[in-house]
Every structure is written in structure tokens, then in C-alpha cells.
C-alpha positions as CSV (number, residue, x, y, z in Angstrom):
1,M,-20.5,7.3,-25.7
2,A,-17.9,10.0,-25.4
3,D,-20.5,12.5,-26.5
4,E,-22.9,11.4,-23.7
5,A,-20.1,11.8,-21.1
6,E,-19.2,15.2,-22.4
7,Q,-22.9,16.2,-22.3
8,E,-23.2,15.0,-18.7
9,I,-20.1,17.0,-17.7
10,Q,-21.5,20.1,-19.4
11,E,-24.9,19.8,-17.7
12,S,-23.2,19.3,-14.3
13,Q,-21.1,22.5,-14.9
14,D,-24.2,24.4,-16.0
15,A,-26.1,23.4,-12.9
16,K,-23.2,24.6,-10.6
17,K,-23.2,27.9,-12.4
18,K,-27.0,28.3,-11.9
19,T,-27.0,27.4,-8.2
20,R,-28.2,30.5,-6.3
21,K,-26.6,31.6,-3.1
22,Q,-27.6,32.6,0.4
23,Y,-25.4,35.4,1.6
24,V,-24.6,35.9,5.3
25,S,-23.4,39.5,5.7
26,T,-23.7,42.5,8.0
27,H,-27.0,44.4,7.9
28,P,-26.8,48.1,7.3
29,D,-28.8,48.8,10.5
30,G,-26.6,46.5,12.6
31,G,-26.5,42.8,13.2
32,W,-26.3,40.1,10.5
33,Q,-28.6,39.2,7.6
34,V,-29.3,36.3,5.3
35,K,-30.1,37.5,1.8
36,L,-30.8,35.5,-1.4
37,E,-28.6,36.3,-4.3
38,G,-30.3,38.9,-6.5
39,S,-32.7,40.0,-3.8
40,S,-32.9,43.6,-2.7
41,K,-34.2,42.8,0.8
42,A,-32.9,40.5,3.5
43,T,-34.7,37.2,4.0
44,K,-34.1,37.5,7.8
45,R,-32.1,39.6,10.2
46,F,-30.1,38.3,13.3
47,K,-28.2,39.6,16.2
48,T,-25.3,37.2,15.8
49,K,-23.4,35.8,12.8
50,A,-23.8,32.3,14.2
51,E,-27.6,32.6,14.2
52,A,-27.6,33.9,10.6
53,E,-25.3,31.1,9.5
54,E,-27.4,28.4,11.1
55,Y,-30.6,29.8,9.4
56,A,-28.8,30.1,6.0
57,K,-27.6,26.4,6.2
58,E,-31.2,25.2,6.9
59,L,-32.5,27.4,4.1
60,A,-29.8,26.2,1.7
61,K,-30.8,22.5,2.4
62,K,-34.4,23.2,1.7
63,Q,-33.9,25.3,-1.4
64,G,-30.9,23.6,-2.9
65,T,-28.8,26.8,-2.6
66,Q,-25.3,27.4,-1.3
67,V,-24.2,29.5,1.7
68,V,-21.7,32.3,1.2
69,R,-20.3,34.0,4.3
70,K,-18.9,37.4,4.5
71,K,-16.7,39.0,7.2
72,M,-17.6,42.2,8.9
73,D,-15.4,44.2,6.5
74,G,-17.5,42.7,3.6
75,S,-14.8,40.4,2.2
76,F,-15.6,36.8,1.6
77,Q,-14.9,34.2,4.2
78,K,-13.3,30.9,3.2
79,K,-15.5,27.8,2.9
80,R,-15.5,25.4,5.8
């Protein structure tokens, strides 16, 4: 039984590590973008950060990803 519990914990930890992320960050040409982790291009571009965050949240629900927000200076913003 202990082995089964340990295996479940390990599988849970592995799943967390594999969860891809949707990044909300500034776009090089201005505005904000939502970009999937590992992607070279933005999924979508927005005028405001609030619009980008809302879109990223919807996308994350559908795709089972996490949202990671960045500040204008590129540093990571704390989770809400």
C-alpha cells in the first residue's frame, strides 16, 4: 500500500512538471501577448494586459495549462 501511495505522489509531481504554461508578456512591437511555452510566435496579441490575461485564463481552462504573468520589465508577477 505504501508503494501505491508513493507512486501516486510521484505521478502527481510528474504531471505538475509537465503542465505547459501560457505566458502573458509584453509584445516586442507594443501591447501584450499570450504565448504558449516553447512557442516562437504569440498565440494572440492585445492592446491591454487585462485583455491578454482574460484570454490566457480561458485558453488555460480549455487546454489544461497554467497562466504565468510578467510585468512590463519582464520580471514575473506573483500569482493571484
